[in-house]
C-alpha positions, 0 to 999 in steps of 0.5 A: 886418777881413773875412776875405778871395782872389780869383782873377785873374785874370784873373786871373779862369760861370754854371753855369746859362747856356744852351747846350750845354756840353762838359767838357774832358778832359785826357790823364792824362800832361798832367794829371800834368805840370801837377799836378807843376808846380803842386806845385813852383811852390807850394814855390817860392812858400812858400820865397821870402824876399821877400813881393813880388818888389818887395821885393827889386828896388829898380828894379821898386819904383821903376817900380811906385810912381814910374812907376805902371807895371804890371810883369810877369815870367816866374814860372819861366823862359821861357814857354811850358813844354812839358808832355805834349801841352800848354803851360804859361804862368807869369807874375807881375804886380804893380801899386801902387794908390796911396791904396788901403786893404787891407780895400777891396781885399779886399772888391773881390776878394771881390765875386764876383757883380760881376766882369762889371762890374769886368772887362767885356772879359774876363768876361760873368757871375759867381756866388758859389756857396758859402762856408766860413767867412770864408776859402773861397769857390767861384764860377763865371764865363763868360769872354769872352776868349780863348774863351767858356768857363765856369770854376768855381773853389775859392778860399782866403784866408790872413791873414799879418799885419795888413798882408799877405794871400795867396790862391790860386784853382784852377779845378776845372772848365772847360766849352766853351760851345755845344760849341765846342772850345778849347784855349787855357785848360784849367786856370787857377790864380792866386795873389795877394799883397796888402801895405798900406803907408801910401801904398797897396796892392801887389797881386801876382798869379801866373797859371799857365795850361795850354793845348793843344799848338799849332804855332808858326803857331797860337801866333803867330796866337793871340798876334796875336789877343790870346790871351796870358796875360801881357797878360791878367794885365796887363789884370786888374791895370789894371782892378783899379787903375781900380776901386780909384780910383773912390771912389764905388764900393762893393764888396759883401761875400760874402753869408751863407746860401750853401751851405757849400763842401766841403773845399778842393782839395788837391794830393798826390802830383802829383794833385789830391784833392777831395771835390767 
């Protein structure tokens, strides 16, 4: 099977798109709080004994398989989490795709050039920019929702065994389009777990989103307008299942001959260290 992640979500730019771009800048204390949260969250993920939340929750598994419902739960207590001059949302969503095969699911998630086709309400364009071997990719996308922004991401895949894969996607740059200031998405990190069974594939995604600081009225207005990380994650998983249920749809593997990505982004001491 081909090596493999995808980023979500969401869970989930085209660097050369026209229009004036304005890179987002965060306060040092906001960035530090976010990075510290990420390191703590990743330790929690690695320490989790069950590969999927559904493995230790029979009621959830019943809803996923028999009820065919997408399940979402907070990743680490009540959302949002208050950071210095910001808010963080941590959500976990799971879908069971009956009849799916692991290798085809991975090809779908790694088809970075066609995300606008698979997630039309959320993504306007996308482009695979680089790859490093079989397990690391760098891609860009222009998001339409919740705000028009260009996002660059570093994605790393990990094979656990013949039936299980993990993947993580870090946003490395987010730019506002046409100079419009937006604080709804300032960082977007996603984590994926795929598990193949004889009846189909479980896909579990955890999205950790950093947004600016809003008062209660603006948060309520944003939710009313559809600016909701939980809803976005659920929508991503819905699109994923719908596309996987189209038997005639082919998913292109990542092309060869691309520039080589630099070393993966690493988190050390509550600071992102990267050779980019």
